[in-house]
N, C-alpha and C positions, 0 to 999 in steps of 0.2 A: 820687059815690061808689061803687063798686063791688066785688066780692067779693075783688079784687085788690087793695083802697084805693089808686086812681088815678081823679085827679077829671079833669075835660073839660079840661081845660088841660095834660095830659102833655105833648104834641109841644112846647107851649111853655115847658113847666119843663127839660125835656131840651136843648132850644136853649140856655138860662140855663144851664143844669148844665155843659153841654159848648162853652159860649160860645168857648174858644179855640179848641179841635179846630174846631170850626164856621166860624171867621172864617181858619182856614186853609184852609180848602175853600174858602170864597166869597169871599176876600181876598187869594187867592196872589198872590204876586209878579210872577206873568205875564201874569194877567188884571189886577193893578193898573197893570201897565206899558203895555198896551193903552187900559186908560182914559187915563191919562196921556200918550200918545202918545210913549212912551220906548222902545218895545218894544226890549229887548237882544238881538238875532238871536245873537251869539256865544257863549252860553253854548247855544243852542239848536243852532247849528254845531258843537257840540263834542259834542254829544248825538248829532248824525247822523252824522258820523266814528264816535264809537265803536259807533254801535247799526249801521251801514251801510258804516262802511268808505268813504266816497264823497267827503268833501271836507274840505280845510283849507284856510283862509283867513283872510285880514286881520277881526279884529271892528270891528261896525258897532255905534252905539249907538241913532241917529234912525233913525228906520223909513225905510225904501227901499223902493222898487217889487220889488227881488231880494227882499227880506226877507220881504215881503210875500206873494210866490211860494212862497217856501220853509215859512213858516207853513201856507199852504192847501194847498200840496203834500202836506205831513207829516202836520200835527198833524190836518185833515181826514181825512188818510185812516186813523189809529187813529179818530177818532171813527165813521167809516164802519164799519169793522170792529166797532166796541162798539154800534153801533144794531142792525146784523143779529143780536148775541147778545141784545141788549134784547129785541127782537119776541119769542124765545122765551122770554125772563123773563116778559112780560106776559102770553102766551100762562097760563104756569103761575099767575098772577097770576089771571087769569079763572076759570081751573077750579077754584080753590081756592073764589073769588068765589061760582060757581054753586052750591054745595053747602051756602051759607049758606040761612039760613030765609028771612031778608029778602035779596033779591036788588036791590036797588034802585040797588047802586054800580056796576050793570054799565053801564047807560049813560055813567057819569061817567068809567069807564076805559077803556071804549070809543073815548071819544072822545082818548084818547090811543094806541090801535093807528091812529086815520085820522090823527091828525098823525104819528106814525111813518114811516107808507108816504109823505105829503109829503117827510117828509126824507129817505127813501132817495132819492126822486127829485130831491130838492134838493141830494145829496151827487154823485150820477151827473152832473148838469147841470154842479155844480162841477170833478169832475172832467174832465170836455170841455175846459172852458173854460181849466184850466190844463194838460191833457196829463196826466194822471195814470191810468193803468193799475191800477183799485183790485183786478184779480184778480191782482195779482202782489204785493200790498201784504201783508205778516206783521205781525201783533200782534207788541209788545214784549212783554216782562216785566211793567208793570203792567197792561197790557189784559188778558193771559192771565189774571193774576191775580184780575182783574173778572169775566173771564167764567167762572172755576170760581166763583166765589161766587155770579154769578148761576145757574149749572144747578145750584146747591144745590137750589135752590127746588120743582126738578119732584119732591124726595121730598116723599111723601105726609104724615110727620111734620110738617112745615114748618106753624104754623099761618096761617090767613088772616090773621089780625090782623099775624103778623110780615111776611107778603108783601106788605101794603100798607103797610106801615110802610116797608119797603125800597123800593118804587116811590115814595110819597110823598118819600122822601128825596133818591133822586137827582134827581128833577125839580126840586126845591126849591133844590139845591145848583147846579144849571145856571142855572136862574133867577135866580137872587140873583147868580150871579157876571157874569152877562151882563146884568144888570138895571144893577148898578155902573156898567158902563161906559157906559150912555148916560142917567146920571142927568145933570142940571143941572151943570153945568162942564167935561162931559168932553171930553178931546182923544182923543178914540179917532178913528186915522187913518179917513179915509173909504174908506177900501180894506177895510176891516174892519168897518165900522159897519153892514151888512148881515147881516152874521154875527150880531154883538151883538143888533141889534135882533129877529132871529129867536124867539131864546132868551130874550133880556131884556125881550119885550112885557110890556103889562098884561093883555094875553089870557091869556098863560101863567101871569104871575103868578096870576088868580083860577083858572085851571084847577089849579094847586098848592094854591092855599086850599081849594079843593073836597076833594083831596085828604087834607088837612089835616083836615078836619072828620070825614071818613069815619076817618080814624086814629084821632081820638080818641074816637070812639064805639065803635070795636071794642075798642081799650084798654079803656075805662070798664065794657067787659062781659065781658073777659078774666080767667082765672086768670093770680095772682101769677107765675106762671112763664114764662105766655105773654109777658106784660107785660117781665120781664126778659129775656127772648129777642129783645123787638121794642128794646129800649134797645139792646142790644148790637147788633143790626143798624145801628141808627143808627150807632153809634159807626163800625163799621166800614166802612158806607158812606163817611162823611167820611174815614177814613183811606186808603181805594180812591180817591177823589176828588184828595187830596193827591197821592198818587202817580200820578195820571192826567196832573194839571198839571204834576207832576215831570217829566214826560218832555219838557218843551221846556227843561230842564237838563242839566248833566251830575251831576244827583244821580241819576236814572233809573239 
């Protein structure tokens, strides 16, 4: 327990306190349908039409090659734009980390930078395979909101505890969402299995757990106002992640 009245299980307590929101972010209907092998792309096509005024066509229910093409072409394009913004965010986290008396977190966070570099290369390779011009992709509203949120962390008044909490939350939501898609009993389409394994792997889960340990340690030594701000950031990330998944539907 510290001066802010926080114990070492702070993150676990938040996940329980905000369980409903957390499950909405990590068990979104879109990712659940991937796990079930019943991705309904009709809603996704409606979103495409509203956003890009491109296509109006019949709706499908069971995954087909064409549906997977559109999933990879547009959802991964938005992810690519997010990843580019995420790099700058991680840089801001690292800058705040450098100013801490104990900089032992640096190595773990730098591990995330290395994986991001690999992710960008992966997105570019996938774009080549699916014929996507990433330079021509424009971010949608949910993506832009996320960008604005991440850019706010360049402000010096935002503490390292809040920044690293945000980093952990983003990574954990992604890992938990895609990890669910590769758990025993999944019916994830073979064409999407590689994508799910990439972010749902045991190795990525261990990385997220390392970040969680950093967050709990930082919060245990943080003042009460910083802890409150960190919890608010945790909830905000969940909201933004839900909005990001909602880009797969007409709710965007």
